[in-house]
N, C-alpha and C positions, 0 to 999 in steps of 0.2 A: 398154610397161607399166612398165619400170624408170624411164623418164623421168617418167611420171605419178606413180609413187610418190615419186620425188625431189621433184617439185614440191609434192605434198601434204605431204611431210615438212617442206619448207622453209616452206610456208605456215603450218604449225602454230605456228611461233614467233611469228607475227603475228596469231593468230586473234582476239584481243580488238579489233583495229582494225576488225573488221566492225561493231562497235557505233559508230554515228555519233557519239554524244556523246563517247565516249572518243577517237575519231579526231580530232575537233576539238580536244579538250583536248591530245592528244599533239603535234599539229603546232604549236599555239600555244606549248606549253611548250618545244619544241625551239628555237624562235626566241628566246623570252624568256630562257631559261636561258643561251643562248649570250651574250646581252648581259650577263646578270648575272655570268657568269664573266669577261667582258671588264672589267667594273667592278671585280671583286675583284682581278684582276691589276693593273689600273691603280692602284687604291687602295694596294696594298702597295708598288708601285714609287714612287708619289708620296710616301708617308711616308718611305721610305728616302732619297729625294732631298731632302726638306725637313729631315731630321734628320741628314744626313751618315752614313747607314747605321746607325742606332741600333736594335739588337734590342729594347731596352726600349720605345722609342716604337712600334715595330711591334706588340709584344705588347700595349701599352696600347690601341691603336686597335682591335685585335681583341677585347680584353676589353670595351671599351665597346660594340662592335657586338653582342656576344652576351650582355652582362649583362642586358638587358631580356628576352631569351629565357629566361635562368635564372630570373628573378623572375616572369615572367608566362606562361610556356609552359603550365603546368598550368591556369591560368585560360582560356588560349586553347583548350585541350582541352575544357573545360566549354562554352565558347561554340560549339565545333564540333559538340557534341551538342545544342545548343539552337537554333542559328540556321540558316536556309536557306543551305546551303553555296555554291551558285552565286552568288547575289546578293551575299553577303558577300565572296566572292573577287573579284568585280568591283570592290568598294570597296578592298580591300587592294592589289590589283594596280595600281589607279589611283594610290593614294598612293605606292607604290614608284616609279612612273613619274615623279611629281612630284619625289620625293627625288633621283632620278638626274639630272633636268633641272637642278635647283638646283645639284647638285654640279658638273656639267659647265659650267654658266654661271660659277660662281666660279673654276674653273680657267682657263676661256677668257679671262676678263677680268683675270687675274693677281691677283685679290683673295684667293685661297685662302691660308689660314694653318692651322697644325697644329690649333689649337683648333676651327676650323670643321670639319675632318675628323672630330674627336672628336664634335662635335654631330651631324653627319650620320650618323655610325656609330651613335650612340644612337637616332636617329630611325628608321633602317633596322631596328634591332633590335626596337624597339617594334612596328612593323608586322609584322615577321616572326614575332613571338611569337604573333600571331593567325593569320597567313596559313599557316604551315607545318602546324599540326595540321589545319586545314581542307583543305588540298590532299591530305594523306596519307589522311585519312578519306574524301575525296571520290571516290577511286579505286574503292572498293567500291560507292559509290552509282552510279557510271557503268557498271560491268560486272557486279556481283553476284558471288556466291561461285564459280560455275563457271569464270569466266575470271580470277579474282583473281591466281593465281600468274603467269600470262602477262602480265597488265596491270602488275603490280608490276615484272616483269622489263623490259618495254618502257618503263615510266616511268623505271626506272633507266638503261636504254639511252639515253633522251633526255637525262637528266642527264649521263651520261658522254660522250655525243657532244658535248654542249655544253662539257664540261670539256676535250675535245680541241681543238675549233675555237675556243672562246672565248679561252683564254690564248694560243694560237698566233696568232690574229688580232689580239689585243690587243698582243702583242709586236711584230708588224709595223706596226700602226697607230701605236703609241707611237714606234717607231723612225722612221717616215716623217713623220708630221704631229703627233705629240704626244699627251699624256694626255687633253686636253679632248675631242677628237673621239671617243675611246674611250668616255667617259662619256655623251656625247650619243647615241651609237649605242645604248647600253643603254636610255636613256629611250625611244627610238623602238621598241625591240624589245618593249615591253609592249603596244603597240597590237594585234598579232595575237592574243595570248592573251585580252585583254579582249573583242575582237570574237568570238572563238571561244566564250567563255562566254555571250555574249548570243545566239548562234545556236542554242544547245542546246535540245533538246526536253525540257521538264520532266516530261512525262508518261512518258518512257522511263526515268526514274531508278529505281533499285532501292532498296528499303527504305521504312520508314514515315516519315511527317513527323516532324521533331524535336520532342522533348518539352520544354516549358518549366516543368514542375512541379518544385518543390523549390528550395531556396536554392543559391547558388553554392558556398558552403562545404560544404553537405551533399552536393552532386553531386561535388565534389572529393574528399571523404572516401570516398565510395562507389567511385570509380575507383581510388584508392590502395589501399583495402582489397582490392579484387579482385586487383590486381597482386601484392600482398604474399602473399596466401593462395592463389595459384594457382601451383604449383611450376614449370610450364613457362614461365610469364610471368616469374617471379622469376629463373629460371636465365638467360633471355635478357638481362634487365636488369642482372644482375651483370656480364656480359661488356661490355655497352654502357657501364656506368658507368666502367669502367677504360679501355677503348679509346676511348670517346667523349671522355673528359677528357684523356687523355695521348697519344692516337694520331691522332685525326682533326683535328689542328690544322694542316691543310695550308696554310692562308693565312698561317701563321707559319713553318712548317717550310720550305716551298718557297723563298720569297724569302731566308731565312737561309742555306740551303744554296747557292743560286745566288750570292748576293752575298758571303757571309762565308767559305764553304769553297771553292767552285769559282771564285770571282772572275770570273763571266761577266757579260754585258750583258743588256739587256732582251729581246733575241731568244733568248738562251740560257735565260733565266728562263721565257719563254713555252714553249720546247721541253720543258723539264723538267716543267712543268705539263701540257703536252699528252701527254707520255710516260705520266704517271700516268693520265690520262684514257683513253689508248689501251688500257692494261691493264684499266682499269675497264669500258670498253665491251665488251670480250670477255667479261668476267665477267657483265655484265648480259645479253648475248646468250645466254650459257649458261643463265642463270636463265630467260629467256623460253622456252627449249626444254625446260626441266626438267619432268618430270611430277610430281615430288614433292620437297618441301623438308624436310630433317630437321635435328634439333638437332646431330647429328654433323657435318653439313656446316658449320654455323655455328661450332662449336668448333674444328674443324681449320683453317678459313680464318682465324679469329681468331689461332690460334697462329702460323701462317705469316706473317700480317701483322706480328706482333710481332718475329719473327726478321728479316724483310726490313727493318723499320725500324731495327733494330740494325745491320744491314749497311750501310745508308745512312750512318750516322754514321761508319763507318770508311773510306768511299770518298773519295778525292781526285781521281779521274778523272771527267771530265765524261761520257764515253760509258758507263762502268761505272755511274755514277749514273743515267743515262738508263734502263739496263736494270733497275736496282733499282726505280726509280720505276714502271716498267711492272708489275713483280711486286707492288709495294705496292698499286697501283691494282687489280690483279686480285684480290688477297686481301681488300682493304678492301671492295670492292663485293660480292664473294661473301658475306662476313660480313654486310654491311649489308642486302642484299636478302633473305638468309635470315632475318635478324631481323625485318625489316618484314613479310614474308609470314607467318611463324609467329605474330607478334603479332596480325595481322589475322584469321587463321584460327582462333585460339584465344580470341578476344574476342567477347562478345555485341555485336550491332549497336548497342544503346543505350549501350554503354560504349566504343565504338571510338575516338571522338575523344579521350577522356580517357586511354586507354591509349597511343595514339599520341603524345599530348603528353608522356607520361613518356619515351618513346623520344627525342623531340625535345629534351626537357630534358637528357637524358644525353649526346646526341650533339652538340647545338649549344649548349644552355644552359650546359653545363659548360665551354665554350670560354674564358670569362673566367678560370676557375681554371687550366685547362691552358695557355692562351695566356700568362697572366701568369707562371705557373711556368716555362714554357719560355723566355720572353723574359728573365726575371730571372736564371735559372740560366745562360742563354747569355751574358749580360752578365758574370756573375761567374766562370764556370768554362769558358766556351767553348761554341760551338754544338754541336760534336761530342759533348761530354760531356753536354750537356742532352738531346740526342736519344737518346743511349744510355740514360740514366736513364728516359726516357719509354718506351722499348722494353721495358725490364725490368718496369716497372709494368703495361704492357699484357699481357705474358705472365703476370704475377701474377694479373691479373683472370681470364684464361682458366683458370688453375690453380684458382682459388677456385670457379669455376662447375663445373669437372669434379669437384672434391671434393664440392660440394653435390649434384650429380647422383648421384655414387657413393653417398653416404650415403643418399639417398632410395631408390636401387635395393636397397641391402643392409640397410635399416633393418627393424626388426620391424614387423608390421602396425600396431601401436598408434602407432608413431612416424610411419608413413606417413600415417595418418589425421590426426595432429596437424599435419603439414606442409600 
């Protein structure tokens, strides 16, 4: 009996996989995202090698990659609420596969130059601006409200599992046969997720067909208005604005710590990235088993993330930094999955794509600001100082959200209605 209970309890963490459409999506994403993390790792290492370890150049390429997300993510959210998600995802994933293939070919032929990396980064950002809001909003369409918390946790687990294996595998592949094969493997990894999307049963999707009524700007204004005037949504977005801009710049922070502070090689760089992914995987697994996600969980994890980020800036030991990266990964994904779940549960179906696009804007679209800030400050004052300043700013964001929540709780009834 105890064994049966244990099996039932263990299975509860994977309950949304009983939905065939989500199961196909989950498996395809695991393979594709592993390739994506391999490319992210290879791209950062390539830029450092092309520029003699310039923090400014690394910050610039990340800025260019996420600048289109900053500019177009909100419009991507509008499209996510207007277009059929599955068929649109087939298009965006195919375009990302082509981008990766071109990148790998240029490196393999020895033709790659820094300006080409910049152009490819912008191209990837343009596609991502549409792809990411679609993928996040698509989860609800695959499983419905009942399995949403579990599906978000499992989706994050996939992402973090890829974060573990992707950078570690990339470090080994780069060390053994070079950067180009790493990029080509990413291009190949898109095939399973495209095939999975094509195999899905459209009749099993949850939710009504997308609405095409109204103008793009009108729909955009409607989504922003809902976010600003809904206290729980605004509280979440306050934290995301600070941590997303100054904390979630791992594609800049990790190579700078590896190369400029710890003075390690490509394998060490991959291990540091994998360590953060290892902590994040456990956090995602915890979310999959959680019965309830609260604002308190999000705020506490955001505070600990800020503290751990500050500790990373002070560490000069590789193994201590590995431990800190594990803690950073755990806190970051606990915060991110709580945010994602609470946003989806507290947003009407017809607005979900737009609200999730605001989350993407603040977590990924803000990277040009955060990446440029971190790279520039790292060039001028040192990497450790730059990371320390970012940690303080992240903690400030959590404090602002806590203050806002406290004012709402202790405000007079009239003030609460105004909020």
